[in-house]
PAZAPA-4460 file (N, C-alpha, C; in steps of 0.05 Angstrom, whole numbers, plus 32768, in hexadecimal, padded with zeros to 4 digits):
% residues 186
    n_x    n_y    n_z   ca_x   ca_y   ca_z    c_x    c_y    c_z   seq   type   mol
   815F   8136   7FCE   814A   8117   7FDC   812F   8122   7FE5     1      M     A
   8135   8139   7FF1   8125   814A   8001   810B   814F   7FF3     2      A     A
   8114   815C   7FD8   8104   8168   7FC2   80F0   8152   7FB2     3      K     A
   80FB   813F   7FB4   80EF   8122   7FA6   80DB   8113   7FBB     4      T     A
   80E6   811A   7FD2   80CF   810F   7FEB   80C0   8122   7FF1     5      T     A
   80C6   8139   7FEA   80A3   814F   7FEC   808E   8147   7FDD     6      T     A
   809B   8147   7FC4   8091   8142   7FA4   807D   8125   7FA8     7      M     A
   808B   8113   7FB8   807C   80F6   7FB9   8066   80FB   7FD0     8      C     A
   8063   8109   7FDF   8056   8108   7FF7   8044   8121   7FEC     9      I     A
   8046   8131   7FDF   802C   813E   7FD2   8024   812B   7FBE    10      V     A
   8031   8118   7FAA   8024   8106   7F9D   800C   80F3   7FAA    11      A     A
   8012   80EF   7FC0   8008   80D6   7FD1   7FEA   80E9   7FDC    12      L     A
   7FF2   80FF   7FE2   7FD4   810D   7FEE   7FC5   8112   7FD2    13      A     A
   7FCF   811E   7FBD   7FBF   811B   7FA9   7FAD   8101   7F9C    14      L     A
   7FBD   80EE   7FA4   7FA9   80D6   7F9E   7F99   80C8   7FB3    15      L     A
   7F9F   80D3   7FCF   7F86   80D8   7FE5   7F77   80E5   7FDC    16      S     A
   7F70   80FC   7FD4   7F5A   810C   7FC9   7F52   80FE   7FB1    17      I     A
   7F64   80F3   7F9E   7F57   80E6   7F82   7F48   80CC   7F8E    18      L     A
   7F4E   80C1   7FA0   7F49   80AB   7FA4   7F26   80B0   7FBC    19      A     A
   7F26   80C6   7FC7   7F0E   80CF   7FCE   7EFA   80DC   7FB9    20      A     A
   7F00   80E5   7FA9   7EEE   80EC   7F8D   7EE8   80D8   7F75    21      Q     A
   7EEE   80C2   7F7A   7EE8   80AD   7F67   7ECE   80AD   7F68    22      V     A
   7EBB   80AA   7F4D   7E9F   80AD   7F49   7E98   8092   7F56    23      P     A
   7E7A   808F   7F57   7E72   807A   7F51   7E67   8070   7F3A    24      A     A
   7E68   8055   7F34   7E63   8056   7F17   7E3C   8048   7F19    25      E     A
   7E39   8055   7F01   7E1F   805A   7EF2   7E0C   8044   7EFF    26      E     A
   7DFE   804B   7F0F   7DE9   803B   7F1A   7DEB   8033   7F3A    27      G     A
   7E02   8043   7F3D   7E08   8038   7F57   7E08   8057   7F69    28      G     A
   7E03   8047   7F84   7DF8   8057   7F95   7E09   8063   7FA9    29      D     A
   7E0D   807B   7FAC   7E2F   808B   7FBF   7E27   8084   7FD6    30      T     A
   7E11   8082   7FDD   7E0C   8085   8004   7DFD   806B   8008    31      Q     A
   7DF4   8055   7FFF   7DDD   804A   8007   7DEE   802B   7FFE    32      D     A
   7DFB   802A   800D   7E0F   800C   8000   7E09   7FF2   801C    33      T     A
   7DEE   7FF4   8026   7DDB   7FE1   8033   7DCB   7FDE   801E    34      A     A
   7DC9   7FE1   800D   7DB0   7FDB   7FEB   7DC3   7FC2   7FDA    35      S     A
   7DDF   7FC3   7FDC   7DF3   7FBC   7FC8   7DE7   7F9A   7FD2    36      A     A
   7DE2   7F89   7FC0   7DDD   7F6E   7FBE   7DED   7F5F   7FD8    37      P     A
   7E08   7F63   7FC5   7E1F   7F54   7FD4   7E24   7F5F   7FF4    38      D     A
   7E27   7F46   8005   7E24   7F50   8020   7E43   7F61   802F    39      S     A
   7E56   7F5E   8021   7E70   7F64   8020   7E67   7F76   801D    40      L     A
   7E57   7F8D   8012   7E5E   7FA7   800E   7E46   7FBD   8023    41      M     A
   7E42   7FB1   8036   7E24   7FB9   804B   7E3B   7FC8   805D    42      Q     A
   7E51   7FCE   8069   7E5F   7FD5   806D   7E63   7FF7   8076    43      K     A
   7E5A   8008   8085   7E59   8024   807F   7E6D   802F   8098    44      K     A
   7E7E   8020   80AD   7E8E   8032   80B9   7EA7   8031   80AC    45      S     A
   7EBF   8039   80AB   7ED2   8039   80A0   7EE1   8021   80AA    46      P     A
   7EEA   801A   809B   7EFE   7FF7   80A1   7F1C   8002   80A4    47      G     A
   7F2A   7FEC   80BC   7F3C   7FE5   80C4   7F4D   7FCC   80B6    48      I     A
   7F5C   7FD7   80AB   7F68   7FB8   8099   7F87   7FB4   80A8    49      K     A
   7F87   7F94   80B0   7F9C   7F90   80B6   7FA6   7F80   80B2    50      A     A
   7FBD   7F6F   809F   7FC7   7F61   8091   7FE0   7F61   808E    51      A     A
   7FEA   7F44   8091   8004   7F31   8090   800A   7F39   8072    52      L     A
   8028   7F3C   806B   8031   7F3F   8054   804C   7F2E   804C    53      S     A
   8047   7F1D   803B   805B   7F0D   8031   8064   7F0E   801A    54      L     A
   8081   7F0E   8013   808E   7F12   8000   80AE   7F13   8009    55      G     A
   80BB   7F1E   7FF8   80D6   7F20   7FFC   80DF   7F31   8016    56      G     A
   80CC   7F42   8023   80D3   7F4D   803B   80AF   7F42   8044    57      H     A
   80B4   7F3D   805C   8098   7F3F   8069   809C   7F46   8081    58      S     A
   8074   7F51   8086   8078   7F6A   8098   8057   7F67   809E    59      G     A
   804D   7F80   80A3   8038   7F82   80A9   8028   7F97   8095    60      G     A
   8011   7F9F   809A   7FFE   7FBC   8086   7FEB   7FB9   809A    61      R     A
   7FE6   7FD7   809C   7FCC   7FE5   80AE   7FBF   7FFC   80A0    62      L     A
   7FA9   7FF6   809D   7F9B   8007   8085   7F86   8014   8090    63      G     A
   7F7C   8029   808B   7F5E   8032   808B   7F4C   803A   8079    64      V     A
   7F3A   8034   807D   7F24   8031   805D   7F17   8055   805B    65      E     A
   7F20   805C   8048   7F17   8080   803B   7EFB   806F   8034    66      L     A
   7EE8   8091   803B   7ECB   808F   8032   7EBB   8078   8031    67      N     A
   7EB8   8068   8039   7EA7   804F   8046   7E93   804D   802F    68      P     A
   7E84   8069   803A   7E6A   8068   8028   7E65   8072   800F    69      N     A
   7E80   8080   8000   7E79   8087   7FE5   7E73   8081   7FD2    70      R     A
   7E76   8063   7FCE   7E6F   804C   7FB8   7E77   802F   7FC5    71      T     A
   7E63   8025   7FB2   7E5D   8006   7FBF   7E71   7FF7   7FAE    72      R     A
   7E82   8000   7F94   7E8F   7FF9   7F87   7EA9   7FFA   7F87    73      H     A
   7EB8   800B   7F96   7ECD   8012   7F9D   7ED7   800F   7FBA    74      W     A
   7EEB   8000   7FC5   7EF4   8005   7FE1   7F19   800C   7FDA    75      Q     A
   7F1A   8023   7FE8   7F38   8031   7FF2   7F3C   8031   800B    76      N     A
   7F51   802A   800C   7F5F   802B   801C   7F81   8035   8027    77      F     A
   7F7F   804B   8038   7FA5   8053   8039   7FB0   803E   8054    78      I     A
   7FC3   803B   804B   7FD3   8022   805A   7FEA   802F   805F    79      N     A
   7FF9   8024   807A   8019   8028   8078   801F   8008   8080    80      L     A
   8032   8005   8074   8047   7FEF   8073   8062   7FF0   8084    81      D     A
   8068   7FD9   808D   8077   7FD3   80A3   8086   7FB4   8091    82      A     A
   80A4   7FB2   808A   80A9   7FA1   8082   80C4   7F98   808D    83      L     A
   80C7   7F7D   8090   80EA   7F7D   8096   80F8   7F72   8084    84      Y     A
   8113   7F80   8080   8126   7F74   8067   8131   7F68   8071    85      N     A
   8135   7F4F   8065   8144   7F3C   806F   8162   7F3D   8070    86      K     A
   8169   7F4A   8052   8189   7F47   8049   818C   7F5A   8055    87      A     A
   8189   7F75   805E   8195   7F86   806D   8192   7F8A   808A    88      D     A
   817E   7F80   808F   817A   7F75   80A9   8172   7F90   80B7    89      N     A
   815B   7F99   80A4   814E   7FBA   80A7   8131   7FBB   809D    90      D     A
   8123   7FD2   80B1   8104   7FD1   809F   8100   7FDF   808D    91      L     A
   80EF   7FE1   8084   80E1   7FEF   8065   80C3   7FFD   8077    92      V     A
   80C0   8014   8065   80A7   801B   8070   8099   8021   805C    93      G     A
   807F   802C   8052   8072   8037   8040   8054   803C   8045    94      G     A
   8050   804B   803A   8035   8056   8032   802A   8058   8019    95      I     A
   8010   804F   8017   8005   8046   8001   7FE6   8044   7FFD    96      N     A
   7FD6   804E   7FEB   7FBC   8049   7FEE   7FB2   8031   7FD5    97      I     A
   7FA0   8026   7FDD   7F95   8011   7FCA   7F7D   8016   7FC7    98      D     A
   7F76   800C   7FAE   7F58   800B   7FA3   7F47   7FF0   7F93    99      F     A
   7F3A   7FE7   7FAE   7F32   7FD0   7FA3   7F15   7FD2   7F92   100      R     A
   7F12   7FBF   7F7A   7EFB   7FC8   7F65   7EE9   7FAF   7F6E   101      K     A
   7ED0   7FBB   7F7F   7EBB   7FA6   7F89   7EAD   7F9F   7F76   102      L     A
   7EA0   7F7D   7F77   7E89   7F75   7F64   7E7D   7F64   7F79   103      G     A
   7E74   7F52   7F67   7E57   7F43   7F79   7E6B   7F25   7F80   104      K     A
   7E7B   7F27   7F75   7E95   7F16   7F7B   7EAD   7F0D   7F8B   105      S     A
   7EA4   7EFF   7F95   7EC6   7F03   7FB1   7EE2   7F0A   7FA0   106      N     A
   7EE0   7F06   7F8F   7EFF   7F0F   7F81   7F02   7F30   7F78   107      Y     A
   7F0F   7F39   7F78   7F12   7F56   7F72   7F33   7F5E   7F68   108      Y     A
   7F34   7F71   7F57   7F4F   7F7F   7F53   7F50   7F91   7F6D   109      P     A
   7F70   7F94   7F67   7F77   7FAB   7F77   7F93   7FB3   7F73   110      V     A
   7F8D   7FCC   7F74   7FA5   7FDF   7F60   7FB1   7FF1   7F82   111      F     A
   7FCC   7FF8   7F82   7FD6   800C   7F93   7FF3   801D   7F8D   112      A     A
   7FED   8035   7F99   8006   8048   7F93   8007   8054   7FB3   113      A     A
   8020   8058   7FAC   802E   8069   7FCF   804F   806E   7FC6   114      G     A
   8057   8066   7FD9   8077   8069   7FE1   807D   8059   7FFA   115      L     A
   8098   804D   7FEB   80A5   803C   8003   80C0   8049   8006   116      D     A
   80C6   8047   8021   80E1   8052   802F   80F5   803A   802E   117      V     A
   810A   8036   8020   811D   8022   8022   8136   8026   8025   118      Y     A
   8140   8017   8041   815D   801B   804C   8171   8011   8032   119      P     A
   8183   8024   802E   819E   8019   8020   81BA   8024   802A   120      V     A
   81D2   8010   8023   81F1   8011   802F   81F4   8019   800D   121      S     A
   820E   8036   8011   8215   803E   7FFD   8233   8043   8009   122      Y     A
   8247   8048   7FF0   825F   8051   7FF7   8261   8075   7FF7   123      Q     A
   826A   8083   8004   826B   80A1   8001   828A   80A2   7FFE   124      A     A
   8295   80B2   7FF1   82A1   80C5   7FED   82B2   80D4   8006   125      L     A
   82C1   80CE   8015   82BC   80E5   802B   82DC   80FA   8027   126      T     A
   82ED   80EE   801D   82FD   8101   8019   8311   80FB   8001   127      S     A
   8329   8107   7FFE   833F   8104   7FF1   8359   810A   7FF7   128      W     A
   8360   80EB   7FFC   8381   80F1   8006   8394   80F9   7FF6   129      D     A
   839B   8114   7FFC   83B6   811C   7FE0   83CE   8112   7FE8   130      L     A
   83D1   80FD   7FFC   83E6   80EE   7FFD   83EB   80D8   7FEA   131      G     A
   83DB   80DA   7FD9   83E2   80C3   7FC0   83D5   80AA   7FC2   132      G     A
   83BC   80AB   7FD4   83A7   808E   7FD9   8397   8097   7FC8   133      K     A
   8389   80AB   7FC6   8379   80B1   7FB7   8361   80B9   7FC3   134      G     A
   833E   80B3   7FC0   8331   80B5   7FCD   8326   80A0   7FE1   135      P     A
   8316   80A7   7FF3   8316   8099   8011   82F5   8098   800D   136      V     A
   82F5   807B   8011   82DB   807B   8013   82C3   8073   802E   137      W     A
   82AE   8078   8031   82A3   8066   804B   8286   8057   8045   138      E     A
   8286   8047   804F   8267   8038   8052   8255   804A   805B   139      S     A
   8245   8050   8057   8227   8067   8064   8210   804D   805D   140      R     A
   81FC   8056   8070   81DF   804A   8066   81D3   8067   8061   141      R     A
   81B4   8067   8054   81A2   8073   8056   8183   806B   804E   142      G     A
   8174   807C   803A   8159   8076   8037   8156   8080   8021   143      K     A
   8144   806D   800B   8138   807D   8000   8123   807A   7FFA   144      I     A
   8114   808E   7FE9   80F3   808A   7FE6   80F2   8080   7FC4   145      V     A
   80DF   806B   7FC0   80D4   8055   7FAD   80C1   8059   7FA8   146      L     A
   80B3   8060   7F8F   809A   8059   7F8C   808E   8037   7F89   147      P     A
   8072   8039   7F96   8062   8025   7F9C   8044   802A   7F8B   148      H     A
   804C   8015   7F70   8031   8009   7F65   8031   7FF6   7F53   149      L     A
   8019   7FEC   7F64   8016   7FC8   7F5C   7FFF   7FC9   7F52   150      T     A
   7FF6   7FAD   7F55   7FDE   7FA2   7F3F   7FDC   7F86   7F49   151      A     A
   7FBF   7F83   7F53   7FC0   7F5F   7F57   7FA1   7F59   7F51   152      G     A
   7F9F   7F40   7F69   7F86   7F38   7F67   7F87   7F32   7F87   153      L     A
   7F65   7F3D   7F93   7F5E   7F2E   7FA7   7F4E   7F19   7FAF   154      G     A
   7F46   7F0F   7FC4   7F31   7F00   7FC5   7F23   7F0A   7FE4   155      Y     A
   7F0B   7F0C   7FE8   7F00   7F0A   8002   7EEB   7F05   8012   156      R     A
   7EE8   7F04   8021   7ED1   7EF3   802C   7EC7   7EFB   804B   157      N     A
   7EAE   7F05   804F   7EA5   7F08   8066   7EA1   7EFA   807B   158      Q     A
   7EA7   7EFA   8096   7EAB   7EE3   80A9   7E92   7EEA   80BA   159      T     A
   7E8C   7EDD   80CE   7E72   7EE0   80DF   7E6D   7EF9   80EB   160      K     A
   7E86   7F05   80F6   7E84   7F1B   8107   7E7D   7F34   80FA   161      D     A
   7E7D   7F2E   80D3   7E7C   7F44   80C7   7E93   7F53   80BC   162      G     A
   7EAE   7F4B   80C7   7ECA   7F53   80B8   7ECD   7F41   80A8   163      S     A
   7EE1   7F51   8091   7EEA   7F41   8081   7F01   7F2E   807E   164      E     A
   7EFE   7F1A   8074   7F1E   7F10   806D   7F27   7F1B   8050   165      F     A
   7F47   7F19   8050   7F4B   7F1B   802D   7F69   7F0C   8028   166      F     A
   7F6A   7F10   8019   7F84   7F01   800B   7F88   7F0D   7FF1   167      A     A
   7F98   7F1C   7FEA   7FAC   7F2B   7FD7   7FC6   7F26   7FCD   168      E     A
   7FC2   7F20   7FAC   7FE4   7F1B   7FA5   7FE4   7F2E   7F8D   169      L     A
   7FFB   7F43   7F90   8000   7F51   7F84   8015   7F56   7F7B   170      D     A
   8020   7F62   7F65   8044   7F68   7F58   803F   7F8A   7F4F   171      L     A
   805B   7F8E   7F4B   8058   7FA7   7F40   8075   7FB3   7F4B   172      G     A
   8075   7FCF   7F4D   808C   7FE1   7F4C   8084   7FE8   7F69   173      L     A
   809E   7FDA   7F7A   8095   7FDF   7F9D   80AD   7FCC   7FA1   174      S     A
   80AF   7FD3   7FC0   80C6   7FC1   7FCB   80C3   7FA2   7FCD   175      V     A
   80AB   7FA2   7FC8   80A6   7F7A   7FC8   809B   7F7E   7F9F   176      Q     A
   80A5   7F76   7F9E   80A3   7F6C   7F73   8081   7F5D   7F7A   177      F     A
   808A   7F48   7F8B   806E   7F3A   7F8E   8068   7F33   7FAE   178      L     A
   804E   7F34   7FB6   804F   7F31   7FD7   802E   7F24   7FCE   179      S     A
   802A   7F14   7FE7   800F   7F0F   7FED   8002   7F11   800D   180      L     A
   7FF4   7F2A   8009   7FE6   7F2E   8023   7FCE   7F1A   8031   181      K     A
   7FCF   7F12   8042   7FB9   7F08   8053   7FB0   7F18   8069   182      L     A
   7F96   7F23   8071   7F8C   7F30   8081   7F6E   7F31   8089   183      G     A
   7F63   7F4C   809A   7F4E   7F45   809D   7F45   7F6D   80A0   184      F     A
   7F2D   7F70   8098   7F21   7F87   809B   7F0B   7F8D   80AC   185      V     A
   7F14   7F99   80C8   7EF9   7F9C   80DD   7EE7   7FAC   80D4   186      F     A
***
Protein backbone atom coordinates (compact mmCIF):
# COMPACT_ATOMS: atom_id res chain seq x y z
CA UNK A 1 0.00 0.00 0.00
CA UNK A 2 2.83 2.41 0.85
CA UNK A 3 4.49 1.65 -2.50
CA UNK A 4 1.25 2.38 -4.36
CA UNK A 5 0.73 5.62 -2.45
CA UNK A 6 4.29 6.74 -3.24
CA UNK A 7 3.79 5.94 -6.93
CA UNK A 8 0.52 7.90 -6.98
CA UNK A 9 2.17 10.93 -5.35
CA UNK A 10 4.99 10.81 -7.90
CA UNK A 11 2.42 10.58 -10.72
CA UNK A 12 0.57 13.61 -9.33
CA UNK A 13 3.83 15.58 -9.13
CA UNK A 14 4.56 14.70 -12.76
CA UNK A 15 1.06 15.84 -13.75
CA UNK A 16 1.73 19.14 -12.02
CA UNK A 17 4.98 19.59 -13.96
CA UNK A 18 3.23 18.70 -17.23
CA UNK A 19 0.46 21.19 -16.48
CA UNK A 20 3.09 23.92 -16.26
CA UNK A 21 4.50 22.87 -19.66
CA UNK A 22 1.27 22.85 -21.73
CA UNK A 23 2.11 25.06 -24.75
CA UNK A 24 -0.03 27.96 -25.87
CA UNK A 25 -2.16 27.44 -28.96
CA UNK A 26 -0.96 28.87 -32.25
CA UNK A 27 -1.53 32.58 -32.38
CA UNK A 28 -1.75 32.68 -28.59
CA UNK A 29 0.44 34.98 -26.57
CA UNK A 30 2.11 33.30 -23.61
CA UNK A 31 2.61 36.47 -21.57
CA UNK A 32 0.10 39.17 -22.47
CA UNK A 33 -3.26 37.94 -21.20
CA UNK A 34 -4.58 41.52 -21.07
CA UNK A 35 -4.72 41.66 -24.90
CA UNK A 36 -7.24 38.81 -25.00
CA UNK A 37 -10.67 39.94 -26.21
CA UNK A 38 -12.37 38.03 -23.41
CA UNK A 39 -12.37 40.12 -20.23
CA UNK A 40 -12.36 36.91 -18.19
CA UNK A 41 -8.81 36.22 -19.39
CA UNK A 42 -7.24 39.43 -18.09
CA UNK A 43 -6.25 38.12 -14.67
CA UNK A 44 -2.47 38.08 -14.07
CA UNK A 45 -2.10 37.11 -10.42
CA UNK A 46 -2.71 33.51 -9.29
CA UNK A 47 -6.37 32.89 -8.61
CA UNK A 48 -7.68 31.24 -5.45
CA UNK A 49 -10.63 28.94 -6.05
CA UNK A 50 -13.22 28.13 -3.38
CA UNK A 51 -16.16 25.89 -4.23
CA UNK A 52 -19.02 23.95 -2.72
CA UNK A 53 -19.12 20.40 -4.07
CA UNK A 54 -22.49 18.63 -4.24
CA UNK A 55 -22.97 14.98 -5.10
CA UNK A 56 -22.94 11.59 -3.36
CA UNK A 57 -20.60 13.19 -0.83
CA UNK A 58 -20.92 16.93 -0.19
CA UNK A 59 -18.11 19.21 0.87
CA UNK A 60 -15.71 21.82 -0.38
CA UNK A 61 -12.79 22.45 -2.67
CA UNK A 62 -9.94 24.91 -2.30
CA UNK A 63 -7.56 25.49 -5.19
CA UNK A 64 -4.68 27.66 -6.37
CA UNK A 65 -4.15 28.60 -10.01
CA UNK A 66 -0.96 27.32 -11.63
CA UNK A 67 0.95 29.69 -13.97
CA UNK A 68 -1.76 32.33 -14.56
CA UNK A 69 0.40 34.20 -17.13
CA UNK A 70 1.41 31.14 -19.14
CA UNK A 71 -1.42 31.08 -21.66
CA UNK A 72 -4.75 32.67 -22.25
CA UNK A 73 -6.34 29.43 -23.46
CA UNK A 74 -5.83 27.11 -20.46
CA UNK A 75 -6.55 27.68 -16.79
CA UNK A 76 -5.14 25.07 -14.39
CA UNK A 77 -5.69 24.67 -10.65
CA UNK A 78 -4.26 22.35 -8.03
CA UNK A 79 -7.10 21.51 -5.63
CA UNK A 80 -7.67 20.02 -2.19
CA UNK A 81 -11.06 18.39 -1.64
CA UNK A 82 -12.74 17.63 1.68
CA UNK A 83 -16.03 15.73 1.42
CA UNK A 84 -18.37 14.25 4.00
CA UNK A 85 -19.22 10.56 3.53
CA UNK A 86 -22.76 10.23 4.94
CA UNK A 87 -22.84 6.43 4.77
CA UNK A 88 -19.79 5.92 7.02
CA UNK A 89 -19.99 9.25 8.89
CA UNK A 90 -16.40 9.98 7.82
CA UNK A 91 -14.38 12.48 5.79
CA UNK A 92 -13.04 11.80 2.30
CA UNK A 93 -10.10 13.82 1.02
CA UNK A 94 -8.36 14.29 -2.28
CA UNK A 95 -5.85 16.25 -4.30
CA UNK A 96 -6.18 16.86 -8.02
CA UNK A 97 -5.28 19.14 -10.88
CA UNK A 98 -8.01 20.45 -13.12
CA UNK A 99 -7.60 21.82 -16.62
CA UNK A 100 -10.07 24.34 -18.03
CA UNK A 101 -10.02 24.96 -21.80
CA UNK A 102 -11.06 28.60 -22.08
CA UNK A 103 -12.42 30.33 -25.16
CA UNK A 104 -14.56 33.30 -26.08
CA UNK A 105 -17.66 31.64 -24.67
CA UNK A 106 -18.46 31.49 -20.96
CA UNK A 107 -18.86 27.71 -21.32
CA UNK A 108 -15.77 25.49 -21.15
CA UNK A 109 -14.75 21.83 -20.86
CA UNK A 110 -12.98 20.82 -17.64
CA UNK A 111 -10.80 17.77 -16.98
CA UNK A 112 -9.31 16.65 -13.65
CA UNK A 113 -6.73 14.06 -12.59
CA UNK A 114 -5.50 13.20 -9.11
CA UNK A 115 -6.01 11.00 -6.06
CA UNK A 116 -8.78 10.51 -3.49
CA UNK A 117 -8.34 8.94 -0.05
CA UNK A 118 -11.39 6.95 1.01
CA UNK A 119 -12.10 5.30 4.40
CA UNK A 120 -13.10 1.61 4.32
CA UNK A 121 -14.27 -0.98 6.81
CA UNK A 122 -13.16 -4.58 6.41
CA UNK A 123 -12.98 -7.91 8.21
CA UNK A 124 -9.47 -9.08 9.13
CA UNK A 125 -8.39 -12.56 10.11
CA UNK A 126 -6.77 -11.98 13.51
CA UNK A 127 -6.12 -15.54 14.68
CA UNK A 128 -7.07 -19.16 14.27
CA UNK A 129 -8.72 -20.93 17.16
CA UNK A 130 -7.11 -24.37 17.37
CA UNK A 131 -9.89 -25.53 19.69
CA UNK A 132 -12.09 -26.30 16.70
CA UNK A 133 -13.92 -22.99 16.28
CA UNK A 134 -11.85 -21.96 13.25
CA UNK A 135 -10.85 -18.45 12.21
CA UNK A 136 -11.36 -15.39 14.39
CA UNK A 137 -12.36 -12.30 12.43
CA UNK A 138 -12.26 -8.69 13.62
CA UNK A 139 -13.77 -5.52 12.14
CA UNK A 140 -11.18 -2.90 11.22
CA UNK A 141 -11.09 0.47 9.50
CA UNK A 142 -8.52 1.78 7.08
CA UNK A 143 -8.07 4.07 4.11
CA UNK A 144 -7.47 3.36 0.43
CA UNK A 145 -6.16 5.62 -2.32
CA UNK A 146 -8.36 5.82 -5.41
CA UNK A 147 -7.70 7.52 -8.75
CA UNK A 148 -9.55 10.73 -9.61
CA UNK A 149 -10.18 11.12 -13.37
CA UNK A 150 -13.16 13.24 -14.42
CA UNK A 151 -14.45 15.29 -17.34
CA UNK A 152 -17.25 17.80 -17.48
CA UNK A 153 -18.66 21.12 -18.57
CA UNK A 154 -18.36 24.44 -16.78
CA UNK A 155 -19.84 27.92 -16.96
CA UNK A 156 -18.08 31.05 -15.72
CA UNK A 157 -19.11 34.66 -15.34
CA UNK A 158 -17.12 37.64 -14.12
CA UNK A 159 -18.55 39.58 -11.19
CA UNK A 160 -18.34 43.36 -10.72
CA UNK A 161 -15.34 43.08 -8.38
CA UNK A 162 -13.28 41.14 -10.96
CA UNK A 163 -13.65 37.66 -9.46
CA UNK A 164 -15.30 34.79 -11.34
CA UNK A 165 -18.38 32.80 -10.42
CA UNK A 166 -18.35 29.28 -11.84
CA UNK A 167 -20.54 26.19 -11.98
CA UNK A 168 -19.12 22.84 -13.12
CA UNK A 169 -20.83 19.51 -13.68
CA UNK A 170 -18.45 16.57 -14.05
CA UNK A 171 -18.49 12.80 -14.00
CA UNK A 172 -15.93 10.05 -14.07
CA UNK A 173 -13.76 7.81 -11.96
CA UNK A 174 -13.66 9.45 -8.51
CA UNK A 175 -15.20 9.22 -5.06
CA UNK A 176 -18.06 11.28 -6.50
CA UNK A 177 -19.11 9.67 -9.78
CA UNK A 178 -21.20 12.74 -10.61
CA UNK A 179 -20.75 16.13 -8.93
CA UNK A 180 -21.82 19.74 -9.21
CA UNK A 181 -19.37 22.42 -8.07
CA UNK A 182 -20.42 26.02 -7.40
CA UNK A 183 -17.80 28.56 -6.45
CA UNK A 184 -15.65 31.60 -7.03
CA UNK A 185 -12.15 32.33 -8.29
CA UNK A 186 -10.72 35.38 -6.49
